[in-house]
N, C-alpha and C positions, 0 to 999 in steps of 0.2 A: 596532508594526511595527519590523522591523529587528533583532530578536533571536530568530531562529527556534529556536535551541537551547533556549530557555525554554518554547516551546510544547509542551504535553503531547502534542498530536496528532503533532507532529514526533518527539518522543521515542519514543512508542509505535510509530509506523510505521517508524522507523529500526530499532528492536529487532526488529520483525516481519521486516524485510528481512534482517537478520542471521539470524534463525530460518529463513527460506526457504532461504538459502544452506546452513545446517547440515542441514536436512531433505533437500535435494536432493543433498547429499554423502553422507548416511547410507544412503540407499535405492538399492540397486544398479540398479534399472531406470531411475532418473533419471540415474545416471552414464552409462548406455549411450545414452540419448536426448538427445544434446547440444542439438538444436534446441528441444525442449520445455523442457529444463532452463534453457537460456539465456533463453527467452521468459518463463517464470514469474519468473526472477530479475530480468529487466529491468523487468517490471511492478511487482514488489515494490520495487525501488529507485526507481522513478518516483514512488511515493507520498511518501516523505520529501523527495525531491529537488525536486519541484514545490511542496511545502509550503514548503520553505526559500526557493526562488526567489520564490514569491509573497509571502512575508513581507518580502523584501528590496526589493521594487519600490516605486516612488514613489507610485502611486495605488491606491486601493481597487479600481478597475475592473480594473487590471492584476493585482492580487493575486488577486481573485476568479476571474479566468480560470484562473490556475494552480491554485487550490484546486479548481476544477471538474475540471481535468485529473487532479489527484491522486485526487479522488473517483472518477472514471472508472477509474483504475488499480486502485482497490480492487475494483471489479466485475470487472475483468479477472483479477485474482489469484484471486478467489473462483471464477470460472468455471473457471480452470485447475486449482484445487484439486479441484473437483468431478470434472472429467475425470480428473485424476490418480488419484483414488480409484476411479472407475468402471473404469479400465483396469488397476487393480491396482498402481499405483505407490506409493500411500500407504494406510496402514490408516485405517479410519473414525474412530478416536479422535483421531488427529493432525489429520486433515482437519477434523473438527468443531470442534476447539479453534481452529485457525487461522482458519476461516471466522467463528467467533464474534468473534474479535479484529479481523478485518478489517471486519466489520459495525459494530463499535464505532468504529473509526477513521473509517469512512464517515459515521457519525452525528455524530462530533465535527467532521468537515470541513463537514457541512451546517450545524452550529451556527456555525462560524467564518464560513462564507459569509454566513449570515443576519446575523451581527453586523457584518461588514464592509459589507454592503449598506445598513445603516442609518446608517453613519458617512459623512459627506461626504468 
């Protein structure tokens, strides 16, 4: 606890948040849909932010709560990526790659939650 920058799940999710910013800047339809663009960006930033906050808290119970919030945000980003593809904002290849990476982060968070649940 307390050194979130060393957590692999934080590193991956932070890099994915940066990627979401890049992708939403690169695709014209996202540039024109400010509300949707801002919503997917906020969800993407929520994953590493809540992971970091959770790791810095004093008790595992507090930490786990934030890790669950981060995990929920991965589902939010995945949902928004699917919608973005279906309305023509993103090509399937980019969408599939990002979804796969967010599913991996979600799995890592589940393992982190399980590990912290076992520790007093």
